[in-house]
N, C-alpha and C positions, 0 to 999 in steps of 0.2 A: 504493499499500499504506499509506503514511504517512497519506494522507487518510482511508483506511478505518479505520485505527487511531484517528484523531482522532474519527471518528464514533462508534466503539465506546466511547471514553472518555467522550464527551459523553453517550451513552445511559446509561452506567453511573452517571455523576454525577446525571443526571436521575432515574434509578431510586432512587438513594440519597436524594435530596432528597425525592422522592415518598413513599418509605417512612417517612422521618423525619416528613414532614407528616402522614401517616396515623397514625403512632404518637403524635404530639403530639395530634391530634384524638381518638384513642381514649383517650388518658390524660385529656383534658379531659372526655370523655363519662362517664368513670367517677365523676367527682365528681357527687354527687346534686343534682338540682334541689330547690328548696324551694317548696312551696305553703303559705303562712301565711295562715290564714283566721281572721278575728275577727268574731264576732257582737257586737251592740251592745245592752246592757241585757237580756240574756237570763238567765232564772232557772236555778238549779242543776238543777232537775228538769224543764226544758222539752224535753229530748231523750228519745226512747223508751229509750235505753240508760241513762238516769238516772231512769226511772220515769214518764215522761210518757205520756198518752194521745194526744198529738199525733203524727202520722205523720211520722217522720223516718228513712226507710230507708237513705238514703245516708250520713248521719252515723253511724247505728247500725252500718252495714257497716264504717266506719272503726274504730269501737270494737271490733268483733269481730276485725278484722284487726290492730289495733295494741295500744297500751297505753292504758288508761282510768285517769286520775288522779282520785281522790275527794277529795283534800285539797289542791287547787291554789288558791293565793291571788292576788288582784289587788288593785287599790285600790278605793275606794268610788265612783269616778266615771271618766268617759271619758278625758280627756287625761292625768291622772297615770299611769294604767295604760299608755296608748300610749307615753308617754315612757319607761317602764321596759322595755317590750317592745322598743323600738328602740334602746335604749342599754345595756341590761344592768346598769343601776345604779339607784339610788334616785331617785324622782321629784323630791326636794328638790334633788338634785345636778344633775339634768337640765333644770331650769327650770320644772317644774310642781308646785312645793310646794303650789300651789292651782290650780284651774282659772282660766284667764285671765279668765273672766267674773266670778269671785268673789274676786279678790285684794283683801284688806282693806287699808285705809290704812296700817297698821303693817307690812305685808308689801311694799307697792309699792316697786319700785326696789331691793329687797334681793336678793343672790345667791340663786339657786334659785327665785326667784318672778318670773322674767321673763315668764311666761305663754306661752312657746314653747320648743321644743327648743333649748337654748342651745348655745353654742360650747364649753362645758366638756366636752361629750361628742362622740363620733363615732358616727354612726348605723350600724345594721346594714346598710343599703343602701350606705353609703359604703365600709364595709369589704369587703363582697362585691364591689362594683363594682371596687374597686382590686385585688381578688384574682382578677379575670377572669370575674366572673359578669355576665350581664344582670340588670338589676333593673327590675321593673315594679310599679306600684301602681294600684289602682282602689278608690274608695270614700272613707270618711271619714278625714280627716287630723287636724284639730283640734290641730295642734302648731305653729301660726303662720300669720298671714294676709298677711304682707308677702312680696314677691317673693323676697327672700333667705331666706325661711323656708318657701317652697313645697316640696313633696316633690321636685320636680326639682332644687332647690338643695341638698337633703340626701341626694342619692345615687341617686335613681330616674331611670333612663334615659327611661322613659315613664311618665306618670301622668295619670289622670283622676280628680280628687278634689274632694270637698266639703270646704271649708276649715273649716267651722263644726261645731258639736256636733250639729246635727240640722236637718232641713228636710223639706218636702214630697217625696214619692217621685215625683211627677209633673213635667211640664215647666214648670209655672207658677212654680217657683223661690221659693215662699213659705218664709220662715224660721220661727223658733220663737217669737220674742219681739217684742212690739209696738214697743218703742223701741230695744232693743239690736240686734236682728237680724230686721227685718221681711222682708228678702229674703236668700235664700241666696247664697253666694259659691262658685263652681266655677272650677277651673283645669284646663287641658289642657297638660301639660308646664310651660312657663314663661309661658303666656298666660292671662289672666283671660277667662272666658266671659260674654258678655252675655246669651246665650240658650241653651237646650238643645233638642235635636231634639224635634219634636212627639210622637214615639212613645216618649219617654224614660220608663222606669220603673227606679228606682234599682237594685234587686236584680238585674234582668236586664241592664241596661245596663252595670253594672260588670263583670259576668261576661263579657259580650260583648267589652269592651274588653281585658280580660286575655287572652282567647282569641286575639284579633286580634294583640295585641302579641307573644305567644309565637310564633305562626305566622310572623310577618314575619321573625324572626331565626333560624329553626331551622337553616338551612343552614350556619351557621358553626361548629357543634359546641360552642359555649359553654354551660355550664349556666345556669340562671336562678333568681332569686328572684322569685316572684309573690305579692304581698301583696294579698289580697282582703279589704278592710276593709268588710264589709257595714254598712249603717246599720240593717238589720233585726235584731231587731224593735222598735228604738227608735221611740217615737211621733214624729209622728202615725200613727195606725193606718191604713195605706193598703195595699191589695193588690188585684189584678185578680181576675176570675173565672178559673177555677172555685174558687180558694182562698177567695174572699170569702164564699162560701155553703157551703163544705164542712163546717163545724162547726155548722151551724144546730141548735139545741136541745141541744147537748152540755153546756152549762153552766147550764141552768135551775135546778139544785139549789143553785148558789151557791158562793162562794169558800171557805167553811168546809168544805164537803163535799169540794171539790177538794183542799184542802190535806191533809186527812186521807187521801184516796185516794192522793195522791202520797207521803205519809209511809210508808203501808203498802207501797207498791210499792218504795220505797227499802229497806225492811227485807227484803223478799222477795228482792231482787237483791243483798243483802249490801253495800249502800252505806253503811249506818249500823248501829250496834249494835241488836240485837233488843230491848235494854232502853231504847232511846232514847225519851224522853218528848216528846210533841208540844207545842210552845209554846202557851201560851194565846193566844186572839185578842188581837191588839195593841189597846190601849185606844183608839187613834185610828180604828179600823176599826169601823163600825157593824155590828151583828149583821144577817145576811142577812134574817132573818124580821122585822126591824124596818123594812125598806124597803117603800115602796109598790110595787104591782104595776107601775106605770110605771117606777119606779127600778130594779127588778129586771130588767125587760125591757131597759132601756138598758144596765145593767151587763153582762148576759149577752151582749148584742150586741158590746160592746167586747172581751170575752174571746174570742168566736167569731172576730172579725177578727184579733186577736192571734195566735190558734192558726193561722189561715190564713197569717199572715206568716212564722211559723216554718216551716210546711210548705212554703211557697213558697221560703224561703231554702234549705231542704234540697234542693228540686228543682234550684235553680240551682247549688248545690254539686255535685249529681250530674251536671249538664251539664259542669262543669269536670273532674270525674273522667273522664267519658266521653271528653272531648276528649283528655286525657292518654293514655288507652288507644288512641284512634284514631291518634295520632302516634307511638306506641311509647315514650312517656316515663313511663308510669305506674309501671312497676317500678323506675324509677330516680328517683322523686320522693318525698321525705319530706313528708308532709302533716301539718300541725299545725292543730288547731282549738281555739279558746278564746273566751270572752266577756270583755268589758272590765270588767264589774262585774255586780252583781246586778240584779234587775228594778226598774223605776222606780216609785216610790210616788206620784208626782205625778199630778194631772190637769192638763189644758192650761192652766187658768186660774191654776195655781200658778206658772207661769213669770213672771219679773219683768215688770211692767207690763201683763200681758195682761188681768187681771180688770177688766171694765168699760170696756175701751178700744174705740174705734171700729174699730181695726184687727182686733181679735178678733171683733167683732160681724159681720164679713163672712162668717164660716165657718158652715156648716150642720152642726151636730152632732146632728141628729135621728137616730133609730134607722135610718131608711131610707137615710140618707146616710153613716153611719160606714163608712169604708173607701174611699169615693169621693173624687175630687178635690173640693177646697173643703170638706173636713171637717178638723178640727184636734182630734183626740181622743186622750187617753191613758187607759189602762184603770184607773189608780188603786191605792190602797193595799191594798184587799182582795184583788184578783187578784195583786198583786205579792207579797203574803204567801203566797198559794197557790203561786205559781211557785217559791218557795223550799222548798216541801215540808216536810221535817222540820226545816229550819233556821229560825232566827228572823231577823226584820227583812229588809232590802232595800237597794237602792242608796242612797247618801248616808249610810249608817251602817257602822260597823265590826263589826256583828253578822255572824254567819256567812252570813246570806242576802245581805249586801251585798258581802262580799269573797271568797266561795268560788265558783269557776267550774268548769264542766266543762273538762277538757283531754283531748284525744284526739291521739295521735301514732302514725303508722304509716309504713312504707315500708322501703327497703333499710337493713340494719343494725339493724332493730328486731325483737326477738323478740316477736311479737304474741300475741294471745289472752289477754292478762293484765290484771289490775286491780292498780293500786298505791295502797295506802291510806296512804302516808307523805306528809310535807309536801314541797311544792314551791312556787316562787313565780314570778311573771311575769318577774322579772329573770333567771331561769334559761334563758329561751328563746334569748336571743342567744348566750350561750356555747355552748349545745347546737348551734345551727346552725353556728357557726364551727368547732367541733370536727369535725362531720360533713363540712364543706367543706374541712377541712385548712388553714384560713386563721388565722394568728395575729392576736391583738388588738394593735393598735399603741399604743405609748406616746405617739406624736405623730401629728397629722393635720394636713396642710397647714401644717406649721411650728409648730403650737401643741400644748402639752401637753394631754392629755385625761384625764379621770377614769378610773381603772381600773374594770373591771366588778366588781360586788359579787355577782353571780349565780354559780351553779355549773352546769357542764355535766351534762345528764341522759343523756349518751350511754352511760355505763357502765350505768346503770339500764335504759336501753332495750334495750341489747344483751344484758342478762342477766348481765354480768360483775360488777355490784354490786347490793346489795339496798336501798340507801337513798341519799338525797342529803344530808339533815340528820339527825344523830343526836340522842340524847336530851339532849346537852349544849349543842347549838347554840341560839342565840336568833335568831329572825326576827320582825320587827315592822314597823309602819308608822304613818302619821298622815295624816289629811286632815280639814281644817276642824274641828280640835280633837277629832276622834275618834281614840283611841289604842288600839293592840293590840300584844301581844307573845306569841309562842309559844315554848315549850320543851317538846319532846316532845309529850305529850297535853294539857299545860296551856296555857290561854290567859288572860292578863290583858287585860281590855278595859274601856275607858271610852267609852260611847256618848254623844256630845254632844247637847245640846238641839237641836231639840225632840223628838227621838226617844228620848232618854235623859236621865239626870240628871247626866251628867258625873262620876260617881263610879266608882272602880275596882271591878271585880268579877272573880272567878276561877271558871274552869270546867274540868272535865276532859272534853275533847271525845271521848275514847275511848267513854265511856258516855253522854255528854250533848251531842251535837252541836247540839241545839236551845237550849242555854244556859238551861236551866230551873232549875238548882240552883246557887246562888252559894256558893262555898267560901271566900270571903274571910275570914270569921271562923274557920272551921274550920282553914284552912291559911294563916294569916297570914304565916308565914315565907316560903312559896313566893310569895305575892303580892308581898312586899317584894322578893324576889329578881328577879321579873319586872319590877317597877316600876323598879328600879335599872338593869336592862338597857334598858328603854325610855328612861330618862334619858340613858344613854350613847349610845344610838342617835341620839336627838334632837340631842345635842351634836355628834355626828360629821357628821350631814347638814345641820345648820343649820335645824332646825324653828323656825318663829316662830308661836307661838300667838296667837290673837286675843282681844280683850276681849268 
């Protein structure tokens, strides 16, 4: 009888332990997964939900399901934005006060200009991993090339990453620049890769890796962060069929016509004011009708392939969504999509040391080969201006076309089907994710003090409990390569650095003038002085070092 009682007691204890384990698993399951997706060099109007003619049904579905942000800001180029995304603070504090490839002599060795994600910050992946999340990454890193700066060293359990700013999409591993980066560098977790699989194609292969990583650990009940950092549609223009040929003939009327079409669509969709004026053709862009027939054919082909790259990226994003549905995780996954900056104005010869080099001469940029392996083609300033639609300028500038990005967020806890026209900034993404995950931001990490986040959580806005992130009294601004901007409410003070601007301060009211066509600097001189003073204070706080 005593033995029987003992067995009953053991059974009861086992049941209690089992129930406790199930309860813990269920509690963990209730924390949302995070799918964080970043496009590279994509224009503000390149999605259908932002006025594009390019077919992007999967991202448009996210826009309809979630919240679409129309005044979301990033930096002018790749790595500074990525440093803010993964640290929740300013790029000058996180180590990317300038891109590592462009650090000036007076900046080199100074705090905030390390050229990699520094130890003054703790990464999103590190905080989530310490909080019980699986952390996975695939795609472009661009935040450090040494082993102690790999994604794996900064909190990602699994990673398959391009370390540099850009590269061929195929297995040949060609880089972007003749002298600085003739060959690309990839890592798998903590191991440098000497070669890629023969069937490698960047957009597809990064998606495949994340799907496999999530599948491998599904049984333990832990939530995950999956960071899908597409290189698309960053040049070189590479994409397989059928996407390579899908947009044949779509752009024969030229970039000026496309920009006007995108601007009209943005007005119809309520993305900008009905009174918004279209910016004049940028003075460095040649008029379409001044080009020769051969030049127009080459230009059109570049845009056709670019459109195919955006369409292809949307397709693989859709594969990721379908996978989440298949494994029953879609309804418990917050999906965030953004671009790192505006569209690229450069042609491939503009990259340092490329023009006239023997290395660049090996590529075939003929009309018939653009999009194929061994092409090295970028679509240039005319099409980048068009990709910005009603906005002015492009990547590498602090004009609206350079620093305004689409942002789409949907998932559990998000009151969807809405458009938000207020200001938000890339450093807001990390605090948003941490609040949804219920994980506090640490004051210290691995024994070292870390910078506090400067961003604000968007969770209240997404849930519908609040109506704004920054009010009319808040100042938000930034700097890159001597380009300066500061927002307060609808007003923006901006100084576009040469060669794309004159470096003088201008003032715009973006509520009526998102294209920055009417300078109010003289008319509202006091407002401009107020914003300039706010920028000076910002620069002092984060340690901006301007160059000569």
